[in-house]
N, C-alpha and C positions, 0 to 999 in steps of 0.2 A: 562480311568476314566474321565467322563465328569464333575462330580460334587461331592463335599464332604460337608457333613453337620455333625457337631460335637459339642456336648454340654457336659459340666461337666468334661472335661478331663484336668487335671493339671491347667494351667492358663486360659483355655478357659471356658467361663461362662456357667453355667447350664441354664441361662435364654434364652429362645428362641429369645428374642429381640437382645441379644448381642452375641449369640453363632456363631460359624463359619458356614457360608453358602457361599461357594465359587465355581465358575466355574473354571475348569482347562483346560489348553491348552497343546499343545505338549511340550512347554518349559515354565517353571514356575520359575521365579527368585524371591526369597523371601528376602526382605531387611528389616532392622530394627536395633535398638540399642541393646546393651546387656540387657538381661532380658525382651525383648519385646514379647517373646513367639515363636520365629522362631524354636528353637530346640524342643520345646514341640510339635509343629505341626509335625515335622519330626519323633519324637519318637512314635507318634501314628501309623505311617506306619510301624515302627519296631514292634510294638505290634501286628499289623495285621499279620505280617509274622510269629511271634511266634504262633499265633492262628492257622494258617494253618498247623503247624507241630505238633499240640497237646501239645505244651509247653507253653500254656498261663499262667498256674499257676507258672511256672518258671519265666516268665517275671514279673508277679505281685510281687513275692517274691524278685526278683533281684533288682527291681526298687522301693522298699520301702513299698510295701503293698498297700492296698486299700486306706488308709487314705492319702497317698502321691499322689495317682493317681486321686482321686476325688478332684474337685475344692474346695479348702479350707476345705477339709475333709468331713466326713459324716454328721456332724452337719449342714453344709451349703449346701451340695449337696447330693442327695439321689442316683443318678445313672449317669452313663456315657451313652450317647445315640449317635449313629452314623448312618448315612444313606449315602451309596455310590451308585452313579449312573454310570452305564457303558453303552456306546452307540457305536454301529457300524452301518454299512449301512443297516442292516436288523432288528435289535432288540434293545430294551432297557431293561437292567436288573438292579434291585435295590437290594442291600443287607442292611438289617436293623439289628442292635443289640442294646440291652439294657443290661447294666452290673450293678449289684447291689452288695453291700458289704455284706459279711458274718460275723458271730461272730468271726471267726478266722482271721479277717482282710485280707481276700482274696476277690476275685470278682467271681461271677457266672453269667451265661447268663440268665437273667430274661426273655429275649425274643430273638429269632433269626429267621429271616424270609427272604424270597426272593420274589420279584415281577418280573413276566415275562409275557409279552403279556397281561397286565392288569389283571393278576390273582395273588393272594397272596398265598404263600405257607409257612405255619408255620413249621419251621424245628424242633425246640425243645424249651424247657424252663426249667430252674432250674439246668442245667448241669454245670460242672466245666470247661469243654473244649468245643471248637466249634464243632457243629455237622458236619461241613465241614471237620474236621480233621479225621473223622471216615471213615470206609470202607462201610458205609451204603447208599452211595449216589445213588439215583435212577434216577434222572432227569438230562438232559443235562445242564440245567441252573445252577444246583448245581455244576456240574463238571467244567463248564466254569468259574464261579466265584471263585471256589477254585483254579483253574489254574492261573487266573489273580492275585489273592492276594498272592499266593505262590511265584509268580514271581515279586512281588513288593518288591524290595530289597533296604535296607538302607546301605550306605557305609560311612566309616569314616577312613581316613588314618592318623589320628593325632599321633598315637603312633608309633614313629620311633626310640625309644630308643634302646640301644644295646641289650636289652633282649626282644624286641618286636617280635611278630610272623613273621612280614614281613622280618626281617633280619636273621631269623634262618631257620633251615632245615624244610622241610615238606615232607610228604609221596608223592612219585611220582605219585601214583594212585589217589591222591586227586586233580582231575583236571576237574571235571564235570562243575564247575562254579567258578568264582572268589569269594573268601571269603570276607566278609564285611570289614575285617581289612587288606586285602591283604596278609593274612598269608600263602597262597599257591601260591603266584605269580610265583615262580620258576617252580613249577609243571605245572601251567596253561600255561605259556609261552612255556615250553618244549612241551606240547601237541599241541599248535598252530603251532609250528615250524615243528613238525614231523608227525602229523596225516595225512595230505593230502596237495597236492599242492594248493588247494583252501584256506585252512587255512594259509598256508605259506605266501600267499600274504598279509594277514592281519598282520601276525607277522612282515614281512618286513616293512609294513607301520608304525607299532609301533616303530620299530628300527629307521627308518628315522626321525620320529617326535621327538624322544628323542635326536637325534643328533643336532637338531636345538637349544635345550636348553643346552645340555652338549657337547660342541665341542670336549672334550677329549674322549668321548664315541665312541666306534667302533661297538660293538655288544655284545650280551650276550654270556657267556660261560655256556651252560646248558648241564650238563652230570650227570648221577646218580653217587653217591659217590662210589668210588672204593671199600672201605671196607664195605659199607652198601648200596648196589645198590637199595634198596627200598626207599631211601631218596635222596632228591636233595636240593641244596642251590643256592640262587641267586648269580651268579658271572658274571663278565663282562671283556671285553678286552678294553684296552686303544687304541686310535687312534695312539699313539706314539710308541707302542710296543705290537704287537699282539701275542708275544710268552709268555707273562706273564699275567695271569688273576688276577683280584682283587675280593675281597669279598664284600658283601653288607655293611660291616663295613667301607669300604672306600668311601661310598656314603654319601653326606650331607643329612640332613633331607629333605630339599626342593627337592633334586634330586630324592630321593627314593619315595617321595610323587608324584612327577610328573610321574615317571615310572608307579606307580600304577594307577594314573588317566588316563594316555595314554592307558594302557592295558584295563581299564574299558570301556572307550568311543570308542575305535577303534577296539574292538574285532568283530568277524563276526556277522552280524545282527541276524542270527538265534540263537546265544548264548546270546544275550542281554536280560536282564530282561525286563518284560513288562513295569515296572515303575522303574526308577533309582532315588534314593533319596540320595543327598550328602550334608553334613553339612560343610560349610566354606572350600571348596576345595582349596582356594587361599592361605592358610597358608604356609608361607615359600617359596613362589614362586617368582621368578624374574618377573618384570612387563611384559617382552616379553613372558614369560611362561604363564602368565595370558591371554594374547591375544590368544595364541595357545589353551589354555584350552577352551576359548569361542568357537573357531572354532570346537573343538572336541565335545563339547556339542551339537552344531547345527548338526554335522554329525550324532551323535547317535540319536538325536531327529527325524530323518527321519524314524527310525524303532522302537523307544521306546519313552515313555513319560518321561520327565526329570523334577525333582523338586530339586532346589538348593537353599540353604540358604547361604547368603553371606554378608560380610561387605566391600567388595572391590568395590571402586568407578570405578576402571578401568574395572572390570568384568561387572559391571552394564552398562557401556557405550557401551558394545558390543552387547546389546540386544535392541529390540524394546520396546517402552513404554507399549504396549499391553501385554507384557510377564511378567510385573513386578507386584508383590504382596507386599504391604507394611504392615508390622507388627508393632503395637504400643501397649504399655501397658497403659491402661486407669486407672489412679490412683483414679478417682472418682467412676467408675463402678467396679474397682478392677478386671480387666480381660484383656486378650489380645484381640485386635481387628485386623482384617485383611480386607484389601480392595484393589481393583485394581484401577489403575489410571484412571481418567476421561480424555479420549482422546481429546475431544473438548476443554476442559479447558487448555490442555497442548500445543495445536497447536502453539499459539503465543509465549509461553515461549520457545519452542524448536527452534524457529527461531533464537534466540539469545544465548541460553544456552544449554549445554549438560545435560543429565539426572543426571550425578554425581554432576554437579554444582547446579542443582535444589535441589538435595538431601541435599547437604551441606548447602544450604540456607533455608532448611526446607520447601520448597514449596511442596515437595512430602510427607512430614511427615516421620516418622520412625527415628527421631532423639531423643536423650535423652531429 
């Protein structure tokens, strides 16, 4: 995904002058204060994923209806418009959508189109679900864009309560991909460990990386439940006693989040989503774990595009200034603004200060 243009979505302005118009790189680290619009940007990618599964109306209803999704509601904003540009060595593809409110407080596709090799293809208009979610696709460009957007996945491992999916049992066959909340992590790790020797190498790498952060951790205990072999639960062995295994309830919130993040970023390259979006992955992590998280993001970015929203100064310092996107809420224009850092202007500053120090001094912006 080379470029994203977005207008009229949540805190992002419907005005072309202040709407989002951003080039994307392999790694994109979005920083900003609370309420700056970071999460709103990430939630747009989640909406795209819903679109590709034919569940767009479920997304609209679940997240408050059209009035909530339109920038300051329908009296202020008539439509949500987006233009996504995809580039590879051979071609450039563009996906355009225009979403408008219905009387029932939902959204419909006022327009949906693709541009490929300088030709524009009108897909449909007036429908409730994306044309790309149907079985009527005729052209390779349609199938390619559907594949990319279907594999644009948003992850958030914040819910680690005792009743969360990640701590409880999951179906052992639910292992095709890691779920957005980590709810099938035991089944997914079981698959990596047992499917092939090639996948086992990645499982072993995940285990080794977890040991750096959890010295008491030895390995996972991954077996189908004896009384219900269709289900599996995350269990693990202690380095002090490998005869007794512990359940996920014996893991701290930070530990279980790190396990999920390690599994996400260190899984086999062919299983990685095309675009990985994660909101504040640093929550609950020890500073050294944040350093390891940064290295894992860079590893995954060799085979996938990564977009991360963060408020961690330590995570920020692990990346190049060219990979940083600053989000700020403009109280005068009443919208979120996003910009990349000016490299030439930062050169002298970076001779004496780190990126996090410049962020704290509000040289970069993105402060309250």
